[in-house]
N, C-alpha and C positions, 0 to 999 in steps of 0.2 A: 174355767169352770164347767160344770157338767153342761153339756146341751140338752139333756132331758131338763133339766130343772129350769129352763128356759120355757117349757111346754106346759106348766101349769101356774097356778098361785093358789094361796090358801083364800078363801073365800073369809072377808073381814068380818066378825061378828059371828062367826057360825061354829057350827062343833068342829073338831080339829081335822077330824076326815072329810072335812067338805071341801072340794078345790073346783075351779075353775078350768077348763082346758084353753091353753091359749094357741096351741098346734094350730098351722090353718086350716086343716081339714078338718079338723073338729071345733072350730073356734067357738067358744061360749057355752058350750055345752059343761053342765054342771053335775058333778055326782058326789055322792055321800059313800065314803069308804068304809066298810065294816069290817068284821073279822078276816085276819089274815092268818093263811096256816103254809105251813113248809111240808109236804107228802113227800118221805123219804123212804115211801113201803117198795119204790120200784126196784125192781132186780139188774138191774145196770148201773147201780150206783149214782143215780141220777136223781134230784130233789127237783120237786114241781111246785111252786109258786100258787097255791089258793085263794081265793080271794072273794068275800062279797062286797056289792056295791049295789047302790041304789042310784038309779039316773032322777035329777033333779029339774034338770030343765034341758032341752035339745030345742035350738032355733029350728026353722022351718027347712025344707031342702037338705038336712045331714042326715045320714044313715049310718047307724053304730053298726058296723061290722066286724070282722075277725081285727081287721089293723088298729080298731079300737081297742079290742081287747087286748092286742100285743102291746098297745101306746100305755094303756093303764098299767099293765103290768111294769112297763118300764118307769114308769111316773112310780108306783108302789114300791119298787128296789131303791130309787132313788131318795124317798120320803124314809123307808128303813135305815140307808146308808147314812142318810145325812142325823135321823135321830141317834143313831149308833156313834158317832163322831162328836155329835153335840149336847146330848142329853139321855146317855141311856137308861139313867135310872126311870126316864119316863116308859120304857117299854115294857110290856107284862109278858113272861114266857108260862106256858102251861104245857105241860107234859101230855 
């Protein structure tokens, strides 16, 4: 099983993009993932994942930093890969 998949879970009864982080450093941080974009405008043939999110809940003494953004990016990639494998019709692509 994918290691990233063990670092979050969907919040039951919430919107599809609402997740709770299980990773020890950011345990119980809740976020709502919004629009996800792939920016392929780079001249070096590399695409960048861009995403919007809202923080729903942050326990005391947890600071959201660059490592959090990297973890969230890994989680979003995991969610997208899972959707592509299991339910590709649920994904909407815009030009």
